[in-house]
N, C-alpha and C positions, 0 to 999 in steps of 0.2 A: 118484429120477427127477430129471433136470436140467431144472427148470422154465424156466430162462432159455433153454436151447437149444430146448426144446419150444415155447416161446412165440414164438421168432423167426420161424419160417416163417409162423405165423398172422398175426403183425403185418405181415410183408411182404406177405402176400396181401391183408390189409385195406387196406394203402397202395395197392395196385394197383387194388382194386375201388372204393374211395371216389371217386377222380377220375372213373371211368367212370359211376358212379351220379350224380355231380354234373353231369357233362356231359349226361346224359339229362334230368335235371331242368331244366337251363337250356334245352335244346332244346324241351322240352314247354312251358315258360313262354313261349318265343318263338312257338310254334305257337298257343297260346291267345291271346296278344296279337294275332297276325296275324288270327285269327278275329274279334276285336273290331274291329280297325281296318279291315280289308277289308270287314267286314260293315257298318260305319257309313259308310264313304267310297267303297267300291268299290276296284277294283284300281289304276286310274290315279291317283286322288287319295289313296289310302292311302300314307302315308310310312313308310319304314323307320325313320326317326328316331323317330317316334311309337311304332312297334312296339317298338323298342329300349328306349325310356323305360318303357313298360308292363311290359316283361320284366325291367327292372332291369339292363340292360347297355348297351354302346355300340353305335353303328351298325356299327362295324368288327366287333364281336363277333357280331352277327347275320349279317353276310356271311361270317365265319369258319365258322359252322355250316351255312349254307345256300347260300353261293356267290353268289346274286343274288336280286333281288326276285322274278323269275320262278320260280326254284328254290324259294323260300319259299312262294310261292302254291301250287304243285303239292304240296309237302310238306304244307301246311295242309289241302288238300282230301283227301289220302289219310288224314291223321290224323283228319279229321272222319268219314270212312267206316270207320274202325277198322282200316285197314291198317297194317302195320309200316312205320315211316318214321323215318329219322334216329336209329335206335337205340331209339326208343320202341316197346315191344312191341305187337303187333297184338291186337285184341280178338277173342274167340271169335265165329265166324260160324255162323249158324243155317242148317241145310239141311233139305230135304224139306218135307212139309206144315206143319211147325211154322213155316216161314218166313212164312206168311201172317199168323199171329198175331203174329209178330215185327214185321211191318210196322205193325200196329195199335199194338203196344207202343211202337215207336219214335216213332210220331206222338204218343202220350201223353207220352213223355219230352220231345219237342220243345216241348210246351206250357210246359215249365219251362226251356227253353233258347232264349230269344228271340234271343240273339246268334248262336247256331249257325244258326238258321233264317234270320235276316236275312243272314248271310254267304253261305249257300247260294243264297238267292233272288237277291241282288244279283249275285253272281258268275256264276251260271248264265245270268241274263239278259244280262249283259255278254258272255258267251262266244260269243254268236251273231254278234258284230261281227267284221269282217275283221281278221285278225292277232292276235286276243286270245290270250294265252299259255295260257289254260285251255280253249281250244276243243277240242283233241284229247282232253283229259281228260274233259270233260263228254260228248263224243260217245261215247267208249268206255264211260264209266260208264253212260250211258243204254242203250246197246245191251246191255251185260252184264246190267243190271237187267231189261230187257225179256225177254231170253232166260231168265233165271232164273225170273221170275214166270210166264212162259208154260209152262215146264216143270212148275212146281208146280201151276199151274191144271189142266194136263192130268192130272197125277197124282191130284188130289183129285176131279176131275169125271168122269174116264173119257173125256173128249172127246179125239179124236185129230186134229182139224182144225187143222193147224199155223198156217194164216193166221188162223183165228178165235181161237186162243189168243194169238197175238202181237198181234192187234188189241185183245183184251181186256186184255192186259198194258199196252199203250200207253195205253188208256183209264184204267186204274187209276193209272198214273204221272201222267197229266195231271190227274186229280182230286187226287192228293196234292200235286203242285206248285202247282196253282191255289189250293187251299185255304190253302196256306202264305201266299200273297200276301194273300188275303182276311183271314186271321187276323192278319197283321202290321198291316194297316190298321185292323182293328176286332176285337180278340180276343174281346170279349163277344158278338159276333154270330155267331161261327163255332165250333162244337164239332167240331174236326178228328177226334178219335178216333171219335166216334159216326158221323160221315158216312163216313169211310173204312171202318169196319166194316160199315156198311149197304151201301155200294157193293160191297164185296168179296163179301158174302153174295149180293147180287143177281147179280153176275157169275158166281159159282159155280153158282147155281141155274139161270141161263140156259144155261150150258154143259152142265150135266147134262141139262136138258130136251131139248137137241138130240140127245143120245145115245139118248133113248128115243122120240123122235118117229117 
């Protein structure tokens, strides 16, 4: 067997794959740095230069991968939500009744990811201002989450009142988002997973009781 000839295609393939993997690693490093900087300073005061420094590349390098500061912001938000972005693979999404426990598990994970929680809270608050580049993203994300939670609540409770289910979903989102702010201010005073789990149980029980009343 000609090992030199057999090895050539493999070596060539590795040369093609390695730059792609390296590019993905660099983009993920930028996304993580953006989460840190935007979380600490907000979008307007968060500087691309600082993000580039944290990611170990130049300002021009960041723009090469994401095009603009606005483009990086949206990419970072999608990355936080586990969506596929800039070649970074998406994380598996949970569907059906298991999604409710997934929400509680995510809250638990967030207690170990202060920077992620801070970035989300700061940027979602900023997004309500006129002309903010993340306004449409947060609007769409909230509506999508509301619709998904409402559907799962209906599935587990047997309740078919669409408005009641959407109101309940909105209330749960409000509890989760509000708790994050309280937790950021005083982590020792707020047990986010316990409160979200209790709130969720109460919502499901109320919805079920309406179907038997």
